[in-house]
N, C-alpha and C positions, 0 to 999 in steps of 0.2 A: 633533231639530233640531241639537243639539251634534255628534252623529255625522256629520250631513250637512255641517256646516260644516268639520269635520275632514277629511272626504273631499275636499271642494272644495280645501282648503288643500294637501293632499298631492298632489292632481292637478295643481294649479297649479305646485307645486314640481317635479314630474316633467316637466311641459311645459316649464318654464323651463330645467331641466337638459338636456332633449332639444334645445332650441333652441341652447343653448351648445355641446352636443356636435356639433350639425349644422353649426356654423360651419366653413367651409373654412380651411385655413392662409392666413395673410395676410402680405404683405410691405409695407414702406414704403421709399421711396427718396428720398434727399436729394441734389440736385446742388448743390454749394457752390463757392466761389471765383468766384461770378458777379458781373458788373458792370464788369469791366475792358475787355471787348471787345464789339463789336456782334454778333459771331458767337455770343455767349452766348444769343442769342434761340433757338437750336436747343434749348436745354434747356427753355425755356418752352413750346416747341411739341411736346415729347414727349407721347405719348398717356397719358391717365390722370392719377391723383392724385400726380404726382411733385412733391415739395416743392422750392422754389427758395430757396437761401440766398445772400444778397448781402453782399458786402463793403461797409462803410459808406464813403461819400464817393467811391466809384469812379465813373468818368465815365458809365457806363450803368446804374447802380443804380436811380436814380429812374424812368427810363423803363421798364426791363424789369420792375421790381417791380410797377409799375402794370399792365403787360400781364399778368403772371402772375396777379395778383388778378382781372383781368377775365375770365380763362379758368378761374377757380375753382381755382387752385393755391395751396397754402399758401406764404406768404412768410415767410422767416426772416432774421434778422440773423446773418451769419457773423462773429462778433466776434473780431477779431485779439487773441490773447493771447500773452504772452511765452513763447518756447521755450528749452529748455536750452542750445542752441548759438548763441543770439543771431541767429536768422534774421530777415531784414528783414520787417517786418509791414505797413508802409504806414500810411495815415492812420487815426486812431481806435483806435490800439493801446492795450491795457490791459497795464500792466507792474507788476513787483513793487515798484519803487521809489516808486510813486505813493502819496500820502496817500489816505485815504478820500474826502476832498472831491474831489481830482483824479480819482480812479477813477470816482466816481459821476457827476461832470460829463461825463467822456469817454463813459461808457456812455449817458448821457441824449442826448448829441449823436449817438452812433451809432444809437440807436433812432429818433431823429427823422429820420435820413437815409434810412431804409428805409420807404417808404410801406406801409401795411397789414400791418405786421409782426405775426406771430402766435407766433413762437418764436425761440429763440437756440440756436446751436451754436458751438463754439469752433473758430477757425482757428488751427492749431498749438496752443500752450498747454501743451506738455509740462512747463514750469516752473510756470506760474501755477496750473494746475488741481490741483497737489498742495498748495496753500496754503489751509487752511480759512478763514483770515481774509478773504482776497480773494474766495474763493468765497461767503462769507457776504455781503459787500458786493454781489456780483452778484445773489444771490437776493433780497436785501432790496429792491434797486431794481426787480427784475422784479415783486415783489409790489406795489410802489407804482405800477408802470406799468399793471398790469391783468392780464388772463387770458392770460399767456404760458406756454408750455411750454419746457423745456430739454432739449437732446440733448447728451450728452457724446460728443464725437467719439472719445474714448479714444485719445489720442495718447501716453499713458503708463500703465503698469500702476499707478502710484502716485496716480492721480487720485482726489480726494475730492469732485469736483464733484457727482456724482449723489447721494452720501450727504448732502451739505449741502442740495441741492435738496429731497430727501425730508424732511429735518428742518424745512424751511421751507414744506412743503406745496406745492411747485412741481411740477406734473405733469412727469414726466421719463422719459427713456429713454437707452439707450446704443447706440452703433453695434456691430453684429455683424460686418459685412463691409465692407472697402474694395474697391470694384470695380476700381480701376485704379491700384493702387500701382506696377504695372509696365506699360510701354507695350505696345500691340498688342492687336488684337482677340481673339487666342487667350486671353490672360490674362483679359480682361474676360468672355469666354464661360465660362471655368472658374469665375470668381468668381460669376457670375450663377447658374450651376448649384449652387454651394455655398449661395448665398442661398436658393434654392428648397428645397434639401435641409434646411437648418437650419429653415426655416419648417415643413416637413412633420414634422420631428422634435419641434419645440418648440411649434408652433402659430403663432408669429410670428417675424419676423426683420426687421432694419433694415439697409439698406446706404447707404453714402455713396459718391458718385462725383463726377466733375468734367467740365467741358464740353469734354473732349478729343474729337476726331473719332472715334476708335475706340469710345469709350464711347457717344457719341451714336448711332453706327451700330448697335451691338449692341442697345442699349436700344430703339431705334425698332422693331426687328424683334421682339425677345423679349417686349416688353410686350404685343404683340398676340397672343401665343401662350399667355398665362397661363391662360386659361380651359381650354385643352386640357391644361395641366399640373395643373389642379385647385387653383390658387392665386389669391387675390384681391390686387389692388394697392389699398391703402387709404391715406388721409391719415395723416400722422404722429400727429396728435391722436387719431385713432381707434385707431391701434396702441397708443398709450399707455393709452387706456381699456381695451383688451383685456388688456394686461399687468397693469394694476391690478386687474382682476377675477380674475386668476389667483392673486395673492398677497395675504395679509393686509397691512394697512398697515404693521404693525411690521416686516415682513420687508423692505420697500423700503429701509430705512436700515440694517438689521442683517445682511442676508444678504451673504456674501462676494462681491466683484466678480470676474468671470472675468478670466483673464490676457489681456493685450492681444495681438492678433495681431502676427506679425512684420512685416506689411506696413502699419505705421502711419506717419503723417506725424509730424514732430517737433512 
């Protein structure tokens, strides 16, 4: 009887391992900077599980976030965070000079401004994301808000955001590819090809893009060809789960962060 149980256990482990090995490479895509224009609806209408990240208090955020949710797309808060060069951030910005109370109140208002919010990624933030104290305030409020995930847009190599997220048990991920840091379809095509290549090399990859006409045109076509490429488009939440299955929990906060790509926003 004991030998039979052991055989079943080993068989189950092998089947589970086989299922994991059988998973195809997966990508996730976030389109952020949404909410300022009616044309941003094009991002919501992209095929598949493309996540939509909305700026808080923007004129079309409420309407388009509700529509994104209605078509089963993940809705995210694209939280404006202070950049090194003082870039204009718009309403709901989180800055270095804020007290903890001001920071938390602003973040609460931002989250309330985005219906059906499931996660957060940073808009700019090359200054703020390098400060552990402010990132701790962010993660603490995310914990109080509920089951949210965090994506570090990686606008600076010095970001500590993902490390602080892991320390506070916030499901997290970081951007691998910016799709459209340079204008034009040719650049987006090259970046999309890089995204697929990284996914095939590592098993998963995450890209961030914007509601530019060139980006929308390329994605509308390429997302319908993923099956032929042998790659799956999955929700950000699912990609995070896959990544967490790949690494022991202690490695999420202790492993070195890769260098930021040259095509980063500030």
